[in-house]
N, C-alpha and C positions, 0 to 999 in steps of 0.2 A: 506494499499500499503506502499510496507518495514516491512511486519507481518513475522513474523514465520508461516512456515505450522500449523493447530492445526490439532493433533489425535481425530478423533472420537475415537476410540476404547471402554472408557470408555461410549460413549453415543449409542451404537449399542447394540439390543436387535437382538436376536438368535431366529428361531423356526430350531429345525431339523428334515426332511422331510428322513427317512430314506430309505422310498422308491420312494423318485421322485414322486409323486403320488398330491401333492397337488401343484392346478391348482392357478393364479396370484387370479381370482374371488374367490377361496376360502382363501386365503388370508386377502382379503380386506372386506367379509361376515364373517369369523371366522366363516368357516363351517370347524372346527378340530377340538380335545380333547386335542393338543397338544398346549403347554404353552411355550412364552417364557422366556428366560435365559438373563441374562448378565454378561457378564465376566470384572474384575479389569484389565483392563491392558487398554494402548494404543495404542497396536499392538496384539489383541488376535492369539493367535492360537488354533483350534479345536482340531490339531493333526493328523494321517494318519485316514481316515474313509471315507467308499462306500454313505454316506449317502452327500442329496442336505441340504443345508438351506439360510432358505430365514432368513432377514438380516434389520430389519427398525427402521428408527430413521426421529428424524427431526433437522429441523433447521429452527433458525429467525435469519433473515436482517436487523441488529442494524447500518448498517453504510451507508453514507450518498454517500461513496464515490465509491462504485461500485453495479450496479445495477445484477452484477450475479460472478460467481467465478468457479474452476473447484474442483468434488471431483477427487480424485485420490489413486484406485487402486495401489499400490504399492510393488506389487509381481509379478514378470516375469512370474510367474510357474504357473498360475490358469488360468484352460481350460475355464469355459465358465461361464461367468457373465453375468446376467440379471439387468437390472436396470432400474424401474419405478419410474417417476416424474408425475407430473398434472401438466399439461399447459393448463390453461385458461378452465378449467373443465374436460378435458379429460386428461386420463390417459395412456401418452408414452413410450413406449420400445422401449429399445436401449442392444443390445449386445453387447457381447465383449468378450476378451477372447483369451486364447494363440490357441486356434483353430482357431479361428477368421482371415481368412490374414489381412495383415497389410494394404494391398491396400483399404481393405474393410471397414477397419477403420471410425468410424465420428470422429474422434481428431487422428490425426498423436500425439503421443507420447511412448517414448519407454515404457513404464507400459499401465495404461488402465484408459482411462479419460472419464470426465460425465462433461457436463455444464451443470451448476446449477442458477435458478435464485430466491431464495426462499425469500418467503413474511414471516407470522407470523404466524411461528408453521408447517412450508412447512411439507409437513411427505415423506418420501426417502419409495422405497422398493428394496433390490437385491435378487437374488436366485443364491445361487452359487455350484460349484463344482467342484470338482477337484479329480488325480487317485493317485496324491500326499499328503505330506503335503496340510493341511487347514489352511494358516497364514489369517489375515484378516487387512494388515495395511490401513486401508481409513485415509484421511488427506482432510484438505479443502486448498486450493488453493484463495488465494485475485489475478486477473487475472495476475498484472505485476511478481507477485513471481513464478507463475505457468509459463511465458515466460520466464523466470532467470532461474528455474530448468530446464526447456527443456532444455534451451542452454545447461548450463553447462554438460547435459545427453550427449549432439551431441559433448562437447569441448572432455569430458573424454571418450566416444567414439573414438573420431580422436585419440588422443593421445595416442589409446592403439595399433590401427592398425596401425599406426607410428613408435612405438617399437616391433611391431612383424613386421613390413617390415625392418628394421633397423636388425633384428636379422638373416633374410634369408640371 
């Protein structure tokens, strides 16, 4: 609590799926010839691409304060995100991205949020696709910091709307 969000970029492993044909089962069972690679950047940028990318990372909760955290994909222009996490022995899939209506998002936020409860070496996967630049600014937030970020976003947007109203 009261911690800064931690960027995950340098901990992410990427796998390029040029044709978009790999399934989650293929990824889990390693039924592919592609190799994962890493980028030494807190907020990796994969440039303009038609490829799908699989992202793999692991987390360990060493805190007694929080049983859950939020993973935040801080780029509003990503078209499609499939997030996979193992919950009590079963893989759960959550879909997000700017092609999903806001009212259908599991968690209301201006970016794309996923609630996680990491244990020791909990592994997570994402499959992402975009028609523009492929940025991957993933961060992990403690609950109180996540709520503060969410409130700051609403206040900032409200201020912007207020300025526009005054200008009209």
